N, C-alpha and C positions, 0 to 999 in steps of 0.2 A: 440517590438514584432509586427508582422504583424497582422492586424485585421482579422476577419473571412471573407475573400474574396472568391468570386467564383473562382478567379484565385488561384490555390491551395496554401495552407499555406506553407510558406518557412522558418519557424522558425528552427533554427539549431537543428538537430537530429529529433525533433518532425515532422517537415515538410517532411523529408525523410521517416519516419515511416508512416506518414499519406498517402503519395503517394503509398507506398507499400500496406497498408491496403485498399486503394482505388482501386487498381488493382484487389485485391482478391474479394472485394465486387462487383465490376463491373462484374467480371466473374460469381459470384453467380447470380447476377441480370439477366445477359445474359442467363444463363441456365434456370432460372425460366421463363423468357419471352418465351423461346423456347417451354416450356411445358405448356404455357398459364397461368402462375401465376406470372406476373411481379409486385411483391409487395415489397415495401421497408421494411415493418415490418417483413415479413418473411425472407427477406435478412439479416436484422439485427440479427434475432435469429440464423440463420445458421452461420453467420459470428462470432457471439459470441461463439458458440459451437466450431468452428474451431480454433479460437484464444486461447480459454481455453485449448483445447486439445494440441495445439502446446506448450503452457506454462506449460503443465502437469509436466515435469521433475522439473521445478522450483517450482511449487506448492507443489509437493511431498517433495522436500527438505525443503521448508518453513514449511510445516505442521509437518514434521519429527522433525525439530528444536523445534517447539512449543510443541510437545508431549514430547520430551526428556527434554525440559526445565522444564515442569511440574513435571517430575520425579526427576530431579536433584535439583530443587529449594529448597527443605528442607535442603539439604547439604550446599547450598550456604547461606541460611538464618542462619544456625548454625555458619558458618565461620564469617559472618558479625556480629552476636551477640557476638561471642568470642572476636572480636577486636573492639567492639562498642565504648569503651571509651579510646582506645589507638591510639593516633594521632602521636606518634613518628615515625621517618623514618623506623626504624627496624621493627616495628609492621605493618606498612603500606605495606612494602615489603613482609613480611611474609604472610599477608592476600592476597596480589595479587598472590603470588606463590601458595598458597593453592587453591584459586579459579581457577587459570589456570590449576591446577592438576585435579580438578573436571571436567572442560571442556574437558581436554584430556581424562579423564576416560570414558566419554560418547561419545567421538569423535565428539564434537560440536565446531564449530568456532563461537565465540560470534558475530563476524561481518558478518557471513554468511547470516543471515536474512536480514540485511541492503542491502547487495550487490544484493540479489534477488529482493528486492523492487525497487532498483535503475534500474534494468534491466526491470522490469515490468512497471515502471512509464511511460517511453516514449511510450510504446505500448498502454497503456490505454489512454494517452493524444492524441496519433495519432488517435485512434478509435473515441474519442470524436470529433475531428475535422471533420472526415469523416461523422459521423452521424449528426453533427450539420450543415454541409454545403454539403448535398448530391449532388446537381447538379454539384458541382465542380469536383466530382469524378465519377459520373455516367452520361455518355454522353446522354443516352436515356432520363433521367430525364431532363437534360438541354434542349434537343430538344423540350420538351413539352411546353416550354415557347415561342417558335417561331410558327407563325410569329407575335404573340402579341407584343413582345419586340420591334421589328423593327417598328411596326405600332405606338406604344406608343412614341418611340423616335421622330417620325415625327410629333407628336401632340404638338402644342404650349402649354407651361406651364406644361407639363407632369412631368418634373424633379422636379419642385417646388411642385407639388401635391404629388409626391411619398415621399417627405421628411416629409409630414404631417402624413403618415401612422404609425401604431404602431411599426413596426419592423425597421423603417428607422434610428432611433437615433444612432445605433451602426455603421452605415455606413456614418455618416454625413461628415467625412473627405474626403470620396471618391468623393463627389459632388463638393468639392473645389480643388481637385487634378488637376494638370496641364493637365494630360491626359484626364480628363473628360471635362475640360474647352476648350481644343483644339479639342475636338471631336474625339479622338482616338476610332475608332469603337468598337474594342474588349473590351476595358476598359469600355466604356459607356454601352455596352450590359451586361457585367458582373455585373456592378453596379445595373442596373435595375433588373436583375435576383436575385441578393443578396436580394434586398428589397422585391420583389414579393414572394420569397421563404419563407420569414418570415411573410407574410400577413395572418391575420386571416380571418374568413368568413365575418366579418363586414368590413374589409379593402377591400375585393373583391367586396362587395356590393357598397361601396363608390366609388370604381374605376369604376364600371359599370354605376353608376349614373352620374359621372363626364364626362366620355367619352362614351356616349350612342351609338355613331357611331361604337364603337368597341365591341358591345355586343356579336356578333357572335364569334369573336376571343377569348374574355374572357371566354365565355361559353365552347368553344372547349378546351381551356387550362385547365379549372377547371375539365372538364370531364376526361381528360387524367391524371391529377394529382390525381383525385379522385380514379382512378383505382390503381395508384401507392401507394397512402397514406392511403387507407382504410384498416384497420386491425381490424377484429372482430367488425365492426360497428363503429370504432373510426377513426377519421381523425388524424393521428399521427403528422401532421404538426401543429395542435392546441395544446395548453397546457390544462391540466385538469382544471386549474383555469378558462380559457375562456369557456371550455365546460360546467363547472358547472354554470357559470354566465348565459349563453344563455339558458341552459336547465331549470334553475330555473325560468327565465323570461317567458319561454314558457310552464312552468308547466309540463315538460316532465320528469316523474319519472325515466324512464329507462335511460334517458340521465344523470340525476343526479347520479344514481348508477354507470353508466359506467365511469363518470368523477372521482368519488371517488375511484373506484377500482384500478386504476393505482398507485396512491401514497400509498394506503393502502397495496397493494401487495408488493410494493417496501419496505415499512417499515417492513412488516411481514417476507419477505424472508431475509432481512438484519438481523433481530432479530434471525431468525432460524439459520443463518450462525454463528452468535456469540455464540449461545448456543452450537453448535457442536464443536466449537474450544476448544482445550485443554487449561486450565487455570493454571498458575503456583500456587503452594501452597503458601498461605500467611504466613508470619511470626508472625502474630498477628492482633488483631482488629484495631490497630493503624498504620498498614502498609500503608504508604502514596501512594506507588506504586499501591497496590491493590485497594485503594480507587479511585485513578485516573483512573485505568482501568475500575472499576465499573461505574464511571460517564461517561466515554467515550462510554462504551457499551450501556448505556441508551440513550446517545445523538445521536449515529450513526443512529439508525432506524428513529428517529425523523428528522434528517437532510436529510435522504434519502427521506422521505415523502415530506418534504418541497421542495427539488430540483425537484422531479418528479411531484410536483403539479404546479410549476411555469414554468418549461422547456417544450418544445414540448413533446408530448406523446411518440414519437419515442425514446427519451432518457430514458423514464421510462421503455419502453419495453426492451431496452438494459440492464438497471439496474436489472430488474426482471430476465431476461434470464441468466445474469451473476451469480446472486445469486443462482438460481436453479442449474446451472451447477456446481458451486463451492460446493454446498451442496452434490450433488451426488458424486463428487470427494472426498469430505471430508469423506463420509461414508466408501469408500473403503480404503482411507488412514488410517483412524482410525483402521479399521480391520487389516490392514497390520502392523501398529505399535504395536497394542495390541498383535499380534501373535509373535512378535520378542522376542528372548531370550536375555534379557538385560544383564544377567550375562555373557553369552558367548560373547556378543558384547563388554562388558567392558574388558574381558580378551584379546580379539583380539586387542582392542585399546591400551592396555598396551604393548602388543608385538610390535605393530607398533611404539609406542613411543620409545621403546628401540632400535629398528632397525634404527629409524630416528636419534637417538642420536649417534649411531655407525657411520652412514654415514656422519654425520656432524663433526665427529672427537671428540665429547664430550665423557666423561666417562659414562659408563652404570650406574654408581652410581647415577648420577643426575636423570636419568630416574626412577631408583628404588626408590629414595627418593621421587620423585613426586608421584609415585605409592603408596608408603606407606602413604603419606599425604592424597591422595584422598580416600584411603580405610580405613582411621582411623575411628574407631567407635565413635559415638557421646558420648558414655559413658565415653570416655577417655578425654573429654573436662573438665578440672578441673573447678569446680564452686567456690572453696574456695581459692586455692593457687594462687600465683601471676603468675606462669608460668604453661603451660599446657603440655609441652613436657619434656622428661627426657634427662639428659646429658649422652652421651655414655660412656661406661666403659673406653675406651682408653683416652677420654678427662679427665675423673676423675683422671686416673693415671698420666697424664701429669701435672695436677694442683697440685697433692700431691707431685710429684717430685720437682716442683718449691718451694713448701712450705718447704720441707726438706732441699733443698739447701739454702733457705733463713734463716733457723734456724741456720745453721752452718756458716753463713757469718759474718765477723767482720766489725763493723762500727766505724768510727772515734769518739773518745770520745767527748761528748757534741754536736754532730750533731743531726739534726732533725730525721734522720733515726735511730740513736742509741736510742733516747728517745722513738720513736714509737716501737722499738724492745723490750725495757724494759717493756712497757705496755703489749705487747703480751706475754713476758715471765712470767710476773706477773699473767696474766689471766690463762695461761697454768698450772702454779704451783698451783694456787688456785683450778683449776678443778681437778688436780690430788690428 
């Protein structure tokens, strides 16, 4: 996998998605610059809204699946309980058929949610690449590092010094790359910008002290980046952890509060999203799936807070904006799903199942059998008998006919069949 280079990420699929997202964000930044608001934080928020709106159809399908799953989960739980201690092949097949019938009844594809996540994942990873390496995708931001970069390259020992800065470790391989060693101009420039883009305030101070002759260039670059990176008083290039450390050392209370707000809001918005999500009904207090979901729902807000505390604040802004947009969408999706007529939808799905069976050349009996299984009342699940379904009348007549034929059949004297038949005749005569 290609590291986070200024030269755009070229990982398969993700690299292409990141380039597309980069073009969109660059367009947003260009428009903001035209109206006098060239701000990366604001670009991230607008970009987040646009991406979430574009993924709205997928989001609605995913939330619809979650909502319907919550409604059909009790039926699935009862089927699982019915076959809980039956591990033979016939029971496993019957269980699978009954569960598939329930999915068909509600018009839900069990793999549908996974497919939607697979589609969304490259988009989210592509966005992450863009936000984490902004100069690679926004030419105006890249230009802010010049002429400083060219002047630094001309300074003796600048490459060695850059490798001592806090953000240089992830780019260590670039300094030993043949392109860097051979002095390929574009590659060397990109490497310098990669490192400088991850510099904290302390790194810039150390750079100024080391190369005092470039103070004017460093100040000009910081001023330009300050306009781009300043969002509500925060430098989104710095991590909240770094902000908290410096603010605490300077005894700046407002700085401490600002540093804590980003991870705190990220955790809260993530928690609020989880609370709004429909949850499947549990089959009992010992339901391992429900317990796992509960643990995950507790951990996700904490993980959000941790990541947004250690990563640049720009990532935290994206995290918060995404959660807020998802929450707004979730409110409308919940209202839409709650207003749906589930009974009418079930009836429509049953009709579709029959039509599909006809088109595929299968008998309609199979579809009707599936329909009867899915609509079977839970009261019909036998709690005491060995079997929970009744034998059809035609099947009973067939069995009785075989029994009658067997009674009139003659067996060879002394054979095993003749002896078995004697036992049967004896039992029948005793009962009569």
